[in-house]
N, CA, C and O of each residue as an XYZ file, in Angstrom:
592
protein
N     118.666     75.118    172.460
C     119.663     75.428    171.456
C     121.055     75.565    172.087
O     122.048     75.135    171.501
N     121.123     76.170    173.294
C     122.416     76.282    173.977
C     123.021     74.906    174.240
O     124.223     74.706    174.069
N     122.174     73.956    174.659
C     122.662     72.598    174.913
C     123.241     71.998    173.640
O     124.324     71.414    173.666
N     122.537     72.137    172.538
C     123.011     71.577    171.269
C     124.296     72.254    170.809
O     125.214     71.583    170.338
N     124.370     73.566    170.939
C     125.586     74.286    170.541
C     126.777     73.835    171.372
O     127.845     73.554    170.829
N     126.597     73.764    172.698
C     127.697     73.332    173.571
C     128.108     71.901    173.260
O     129.300     71.599    173.195
N     127.134     71.019    173.067
C     127.442     69.618    172.783
C     128.150     69.479    171.438
O     129.144     68.761    171.328
N     127.644     70.158    170.424
C     128.274     70.075    169.101
C     129.697     70.614    169.118
O     130.600     70.000    168.548
N     129.901     71.744    169.759
C     131.231     72.333    169.795
C     132.196     71.470    170.606
O     133.301     71.172    170.153
N     131.777     71.074    171.796
C     132.689     70.373    172.694
C     132.858     68.898    172.371
O     133.987     68.422    172.251
N     131.772     68.175    172.231
C     131.851     66.718    172.086
C     131.994     66.306    170.627
O     132.943     65.607    170.270
N     131.075     66.726    169.796
C     131.126     66.340    168.385
C     132.385     66.922    167.737
O     133.031     66.262    166.923
N     132.728     68.150    168.096
C     133.948     68.766    167.567
C     135.196     67.993    167.956
O     136.053     67.730    167.113
N     135.303     67.630    169.222
C     136.473     66.869    169.690
C     136.530     65.500    169.026
O     137.589     65.077    168.562
N     135.395     64.806    168.978
C     135.366     63.474    168.374
C     135.748     63.536    166.895
O     136.497     62.689    166.407
N     135.237     64.531    166.192
C     135.565     64.666    164.773
C     137.035     64.954    164.532
O     137.646     64.391    163.624
N     137.600     65.831    165.346
C     139.014     66.158    165.209
C     139.899     64.954    165.523
O     140.862     64.677    164.809
N     139.563     64.248    166.592
C     140.335     63.049    166.953
C     140.238     62.013    165.843
O     141.241     61.406    165.467
N     139.045     61.812    165.323
C     138.854     60.841    164.244
C     139.705     61.210    163.027
O     140.307     60.335    162.404
N     139.757     62.479    162.693
C     140.546     62.931    161.537
C     142.048     62.721    161.768
O     142.776     62.363    160.842
N     142.507     62.945    163.005
C     143.936     62.852    163.307
C     144.391     61.453    163.715
O     145.591     61.195    163.816
N     143.448     60.559    163.948
C     143.792     59.226    164.451
C     144.808     58.469    163.596
O     145.709     57.849    164.160
N     144.711     58.487    162.275
C     145.743     57.777    161.492
C     147.159     58.285    161.787
O     148.090     57.488    161.896
N     147.323     59.590    161.917
C     148.648     60.140    162.230
C     149.063     59.794    163.650
O     150.228     59.481    163.894
N     148.122     59.847    164.594
C     148.445     59.501    165.981
C     148.895     58.046    166.082
O     149.804     57.730    166.849
N     148.269     57.167    165.320
C     148.623     55.742    165.360
C     150.000     55.477    164.766
O     150.634     54.478    165.108
N     150.474     56.348    163.887
C     151.801     56.190    163.291
C     152.915     56.579    164.259
O     154.054     56.142    164.098
N     152.601     57.382    165.247
C     153.611     57.841    166.211
C     153.987     56.702    167.153
O     153.188     55.798    167.399
N     155.214     56.754    167.678
C     155.634     55.743    168.663
C     154.783     55.820    169.915
O     154.384     54.800    170.477
N     154.516     57.018    170.334
C     153.577     57.249    171.425
C     152.956     58.611    171.174
O     153.620     59.536    170.707
N     151.687     58.719    171.487
C     150.972     59.970    171.235
C     150.084     60.275    172.434
O     149.798     59.405    173.256
N     149.655     61.525    172.513
C     148.834     61.953    173.634
C     147.772     62.929    173.157
O     148.027     63.808    172.335
N     146.584     62.749    173.694
C     145.462     63.654    173.441
C     145.067     64.245    174.782
O     144.934     63.522    175.769
N     144.877     65.557    174.820
C     144.402     66.228    176.035
C     143.153     67.013    175.673
O     143.162     67.846    174.767
N     142.090     66.736    176.391
C     140.823     67.432    176.201
C     140.536     68.298    177.410
O     141.103     68.090    178.482
N     139.655     69.270    177.236
C     139.320     70.200    178.318
C     137.913     69.955    178.820
O     136.971     69.837    178.037
N     137.779     69.879    180.131
C     136.490     69.801    180.793
C     136.356     71.034    181.677
O     136.877     72.098    181.341
N     135.677     70.902    182.780
C     135.498     71.980    183.746
C     135.173     71.374    185.097
O     134.608     70.283    185.175
N     135.524     72.073    186.150
C     135.165     71.631    187.493
C     133.645     71.515    187.617
O     133.153     70.750    188.447
N     132.901     72.260    186.809
C     131.438     72.241    186.859
C     130.852     70.895    186.433
O     129.698     70.605    186.747
N     131.628     70.065    185.720
C     131.139     68.734    185.346
C     131.058     67.826    186.571
O     130.298     66.857    186.576
N     131.822     68.129    187.587
C     131.882     67.316    188.808
C     130.997     67.889    189.910
O     130.386     67.144    190.676
N     130.933     69.201    189.984
C     130.148     69.879    191.013
C     128.806     70.301    190.440
O     128.692     70.524    189.234
N     127.824     70.408    191.256
C     126.570     71.008    190.817
C     126.669     72.507    190.993
O     126.660     73.002    192.120
N     126.763     73.231    189.901
C     126.916     74.683    189.967
C     125.759     75.345    189.240
O     125.425     74.940    188.126
N     125.140     76.352    189.841
C     124.028     77.013    189.161
C     124.483     77.686    187.863
O     125.603     78.187    187.761
N     123.594     77.682    186.887
C     123.807     78.334    185.595
C     124.926     77.696    184.765
O     125.496     78.340    183.885
N     125.234     76.434    185.049
C     126.267     75.718    184.308
C     125.739     74.443    183.643
O     126.539     73.633    183.173
N     124.433     74.243    183.589
C     123.878     72.968    183.125
C     124.369     72.587    181.734
O     124.791     71.449    181.524
N     124.324     73.493    180.802
C     124.676     73.170    179.421
C     126.158     72.827    179.281
O     126.508     71.809    178.684
N     127.008     73.657    179.820
C     128.451     73.398    179.696
C     128.867     72.202    180.539
O     129.725     71.425    180.120
N     128.274     72.038    181.723
C     128.606     70.890    182.568
C     128.223     69.590    181.873
O     128.971     68.614    181.929
N     127.074     69.569    181.224
C     126.637     68.363    180.526
C     127.584     68.007    179.379
O     127.963     66.846    179.225
N     127.966     68.998    178.578
C     128.847     68.695    177.448
C     130.255     68.325    177.919
O     130.903     67.470    177.315
N     130.723     68.950    178.972
C     132.063     68.621    179.471
C     132.077     67.265    180.170
O     133.084     66.559    180.118
N     130.974     66.890    180.823
C     130.895     65.539    181.391
C     130.954     64.506    180.263
O     131.547     63.439    180.424
N     130.344     64.823    179.136
C     130.427     63.943    177.970
C     131.859     63.847    177.457
O     132.288     62.778    177.022
N     132.592     64.934    177.500
C     134.012     64.918    177.113
C     134.788     63.961    178.015
O     135.634     63.203    177.540
N     134.497     63.998    179.316
C     135.187     63.107    180.248
C     134.884     61.647    179.922
O     135.786     60.809    179.955
N     133.631     61.332    179.608
C     133.279     59.971    179.219
C     133.930     59.563    177.911
O     134.411     58.439    177.773
N     133.946     60.474    176.955
C     134.603     60.214    175.673
C     136.084     59.912    175.895
O     136.615     58.953    175.334
N     136.740     60.718    176.699
C     138.174     60.549    176.934
C     138.480     59.207    177.602
O     139.429     58.524    177.216
N     137.694     58.834    178.583
C     137.950     57.548    179.265
C     137.741     56.378    178.318
O     138.530     55.433    178.318
N     136.692     56.431    177.515
C     136.455     55.360    176.546
C     137.569     55.296    175.510
O     138.063     54.217    175.183
N     137.963     56.463    174.993
C     139.043     56.484    174.006
C     140.368     56.032    174.614
O     141.158     55.362    173.948
N     140.615     56.389    175.862
C     141.850     55.944    176.515
C     141.913     54.419    176.540
O     142.969     53.834    176.298
N     140.789     53.780    176.830
C     140.746     52.314    176.841
C     140.918     51.752    175.428
O     141.664     50.794    175.223
N     140.236     52.344    174.470
C     140.300     51.856    173.095
C     141.672     52.054    172.457
O     142.126     51.215    171.680
N     142.329     53.162    172.785
C     143.566     53.522    172.092
C     144.832     53.115    172.838
O     145.932     53.319    172.326
N     144.706     52.552    174.020
C     145.884     52.163    174.805
C     146.773     51.185    174.035
O     147.999     51.285    174.097
N     146.173     50.249    173.317
C     146.978     49.274    172.572
C     147.760     49.935    171.437
O     148.739     49.370    170.950
N     147.340     51.110    171.020
C     148.062     51.866    169.992
C     149.047     52.849    170.614
O     149.633     53.673    169.912
N     149.228     52.762    171.921
C     150.150     53.643    172.661
C     149.731     55.112    172.572
O     150.573     56.010    172.561
N     148.432     55.340    172.511
C     147.894     56.700    172.501
C     147.236     56.943    173.847
O     146.305     56.236    174.234
N     147.726     57.947    174.552
C     147.168     58.308    175.854
C     146.113     59.384    175.668
O     146.244     60.253    174.806
N     145.063     59.321    176.484
C     143.992     60.312    176.416
C     143.676     60.761    177.847
O     143.334     59.947    178.705
N     143.794     62.044    178.080
C     143.528     62.615    179.400
C     142.720     63.897    179.259
O     142.565     64.443    178.166
N     142.215     64.356    180.386
C     141.383     65.553    180.437
C     141.888     66.450    181.556
O     142.269     65.965    182.621
N     141.892     67.752    181.318
C     142.083     68.673    182.429
C     140.737     69.342    182.700
O     139.977     69.649    181.782
N     140.467     69.559    183.981
C     139.186     70.142    184.397
C     139.455     71.378    185.247
O     139.506     71.297    186.474
N     139.625     72.516    184.590
C     139.920     73.739    185.336
C     138.675     74.368    185.960
O     137.537     74.066    185.601
N     138.948     75.238    186.892
C     137.930     76.143    187.411
C     138.139     77.467    186.681
O     138.813     77.525    185.652
N     137.561     78.506    187.217
C     137.667     79.828    186.600
C     139.135     80.173    186.359
O     139.969     80.105    187.263
N     139.421     80.544    185.122
C     140.786     80.868    184.712
C     140.789     82.266    184.114
O     139.882     82.629    183.364
N     141.786     83.032    184.439
C     141.900     84.411    183.957
C     142.320     84.401    182.491
O     143.502     84.290    182.166
N     141.321     84.520    181.613
C     141.538     84.564    180.169
C     140.614     85.629    179.578
O     139.738     86.136    180.278
N     140.794     85.972    178.315
C     139.866     86.931    177.695
C     138.406     86.478    177.761
O     137.509     87.320    177.800
N     138.149     85.175    177.774
C     136.771     84.682    177.841
C     136.110     84.973    179.192
O     134.883     84.988    179.289
N     136.902     85.200    180.213
C     136.341     85.445    181.549
C     136.405     86.916    181.951
O     136.151     87.258    183.106
N     136.744     87.781    181.006
C     136.864     89.210    181.327
C     135.625     89.765    182.008
O     135.742     90.534    182.962
N     134.449     89.396    181.540
C     133.230     89.958    182.133
C     133.008     89.457    183.559
O     132.416     90.160    184.378
N     133.479     88.248    183.857
C     133.333     87.706    185.207
C     134.357     88.281    186.178
O     134.169     88.226    187.394
N     135.438     88.830    185.641
C     136.538     89.339    186.468
C     136.793     90.821    186.209
O     137.914     91.300    186.384
N     135.769     91.536    185.798
C     135.939     92.904    185.317
C     136.165     93.950    186.404
O     136.586     95.067    186.104
N     135.894     93.607    187.654
C     136.124     94.560    188.743
C     136.920     93.883    189.846
O     136.975     92.656    189.929
N     137.524     94.685    190.676
C     138.277     94.137    191.811
C     137.361     93.324    192.720
O     137.778     92.306    193.271
N     136.113     93.769    192.877
C     135.163     93.061    193.740
C     134.818     91.683    193.166
O     134.783     90.692    193.895
N     134.567     91.629    191.867
C     134.261     90.346    191.220
C     135.454     89.400    191.306
O     135.303     88.210    191.585
N     136.636     89.946    191.064
C     137.855     89.136    191.112
C     138.071     88.560    192.512
O     138.401     87.384    192.661
N     137.885     89.392    193.529
C     138.069     88.943    194.909
C     137.030     87.887    195.292
O     137.371     86.884    195.919
N     135.776     88.103    194.924
C     134.716     87.142    195.234
C     134.979     85.798    194.550
O     134.768     84.743    195.149
N     135.431     85.838    193.318
C     135.747     84.604    192.592
C     136.924     83.879    193.225
O     136.908     82.656    193.364
N     137.927     84.623    193.600
C     139.099     84.016    194.238
C     138.717     83.335    195.546
O     139.207     82.246    195.843
N     137.858     83.959    196.320
C     137.475     83.426    197.631
C     136.673     82.125    197.539
O     136.584     81.391    198.523
N     136.094     81.830    196.386
C     135.350     80.576    196.218
C     136.280     79.373    196.126
O     135.832     78.232    196.240
N     137.551     79.614    195.923
C     138.534     78.543    195.763
C     139.329     78.358    197.054
O     139.714     79.346    197.680
N     139.583     77.112    197.467
C     140.381     76.898    198.676
C     141.742     77.588    198.657
O     142.231     78.018    199.702
N     142.356     77.697    197.479
C     143.656     78.376    197.406
C     143.520     79.891    197.289
O     144.521     80.600    197.188
N     142.280     80.388    197.302
C     141.985     81.819    197.381
C     142.519     82.642    196.214
O     142.894     83.802    196.382
N     142.551     82.029    195.022
C     142.946     82.794    193.847
C     142.349     82.159    192.605
O     141.762     81.078    192.657
N     142.509     82.840    191.511
C     142.006     82.401    190.214
C     143.168     81.794    189.431
O     144.304     82.257    189.530
N     142.873     80.761    188.657
C     143.910     80.129    187.859
C     144.348     80.998    186.694
O     143.658     81.939    186.303
N     145.507     80.665    186.149
C     146.042     81.406    185.002
C     146.133     80.498    183.777
O     146.224     79.276    183.893
N     146.106     81.114    182.624
C     146.253     80.364    181.381
C     147.597     79.651    181.337
O     147.702     78.553    180.790
N     148.610     80.260    181.903
C     149.939     79.635    181.933
C     149.901     78.333    182.716
O     150.520     77.349    182.312
N     149.185     78.315    183.824
C     149.078     77.077    184.613
C     148.382     75.972    183.819
O     148.778     74.809    183.886
N     147.361     76.335    183.079
C     146.664     75.345    182.248
C     147.603     74.825    181.165
O     147.677     73.620    180.922
N     148.311     75.730    180.524
C     149.234     75.360    179.448
C     150.350     74.453    179.964
O     150.757     73.519    179.272
N     150.843     74.716    181.162
C     151.908     73.882    181.721
C     151.427     72.460    181.982
O     152.167     71.503    181.755
N     150.192     72.316    182.458
C     149.654     70.977    182.681
C     149.442     70.257    181.353
O     149.761     69.074    181.233
N     148.912     70.951    180.367
C     148.727     70.351    179.051
C     150.079     69.929    178.476
O     150.210     68.832    177.933
N     151.072     70.791    178.593
C     152.409     70.479    178.090
C     152.954     69.208    178.747
O     153.524     68.350    178.072
N     152.779     69.095    180.043
C     153.215     67.897    180.758
C     152.490     66.659    180.233
O     153.119     65.632    179.977
N     151.170     66.756    180.072
C     150.394     65.597    179.624
C     150.707     65.208    178.180
O     150.539     64.048    177.804
N     151.153     66.150    177.380
C     151.546     65.840    176.008
C     152.965     65.292    175.919
O     153.346     64.699    174.910
N     153.742     65.491    176.977
C     155.154     65.108    176.952
C     155.359     63.643    177.360
O     154.459     62.994    177.892
N     156.563     63.151    177.096
C     156.931     61.801    177.525
C     157.028     61.687    179.040
O     157.042     60.579    179.574
N     157.096     62.820    179.741
C     157.161     62.778    181.212
C     155.879     62.231    181.826
O     155.862     61.862    183.000
N     154.816     62.178    181.047
C     153.547     61.638    181.549
C     153.197     60.329    180.842
O     152.021     60.006    180.674
N     154.201     59.592    180.438
C     153.994     58.417    179.588
C     153.205     57.294    180.249
O     152.813     56.346    179.568
N     152.965     57.370    181.538
C     152.199     56.321    182.217
C     150.888     56.863    182.777
O     150.323     56.306    183.718
N     150.416     57.950    182.189
C     149.154     58.563    182.610
C     148.189     58.532    181.441
O     148.457     59.108    180.387
N     147.070     57.858    181.630
C     146.019     57.842    180.620
C     144.675     57.589    181.283
O     144.598     56.953    182.335
N     143.630     58.085    180.667
C     142.278     57.883    181.180
C     141.961     58.695    182.419
O     141.058     58.340    183.176
N     142.689     59.782    182.640
C     142.528     60.570    183.862
C     141.837     61.902    183.586
O     142.002     62.509    182.528
N     141.064     62.329    184.566
C     140.511     63.678    184.588
C     141.223     64.393    185.718
O     141.037     64.054    186.887
N     142.027     65.371    185.381
C     142.865     66.050    186.366
C     142.288     67.429    186.666
O     142.220     68.300    185.800
N     141.879     67.596    187.906
C     141.364     68.888    188.334
C     142.498     69.874    188.511
O     143.478     69.592    189.201
N     142.362     71.020    187.892
C     143.312     72.107    188.076
C     142.449     73.316    188.411
O     142.156     74.167    187.571
N     142.052     73.349    189.694
C     140.925     74.175    190.102
C     141.100     74.827    191.459
O     140.112     75.200    192.091
N     142.327     74.972    191.923
C     142.555     75.613    193.212
C     141.923     74.871    194.377
O     141.701     75.447    195.441
N     141.634     73.594    194.175
C     141.031     72.763    195.219
C     139.515     72.750    195.205
O     138.903     72.019    195.984
N     138.891     73.542    194.338
C     137.438     73.678    194.349
C     136.716     72.339    194.159
O     135.684     72.108    194.789
N     137.230     71.472    193.319
C     136.547     70.217    192.989
C     136.628     69.135    194.055
O     135.911     68.137    193.989
N     137.507     69.335    195.046
C     137.670     68.248    196.020
C     137.778     68.689    197.469
O     137.810     67.842    198.361
N     137.836     69.983    197.727
C     138.003     70.454    199.104
C     136.849     71.351    199.523
O     136.326     72.127    198.723
N     136.468     71.237    200.759
C     135.458     72.125    201.349
C     136.069     72.752    202.586
O     136.357     72.057    203.561
N     136.267     74.050    202.553
C     136.876     74.731    203.685
C     135.868     75.581    204.427
O     136.215     76.228    205.415
């Protein structure tokens, strides 16, 4: 049931929303879609099977849509964060010890912030990223690509 819930919320939800908004996106001179994945879709992480599977599907959806929608000047990209300090992660970061242990798992030795995620999304939605499409961008303190 967890797999179905994650898949329905993440993949079916995103596809349905994009499908509903597609006529308006096609009317724009240029448009951009940004979807969210997770570093866990790339790494094998324990206790992440359900979310990693649905987010990997998001990455596949985004790449396919980027190819399909390029002729309509619609860009599609994905950000793949690691642990980010948000209300959803309060239980994982509830003590100084948990926060420190989580930070140490990242090469940059800290946890990401919601502001950092928002800034990347803002960039990808802006004309400043007009030549970026079909990309999965890790915003994960180096976790997805570095081993220290």
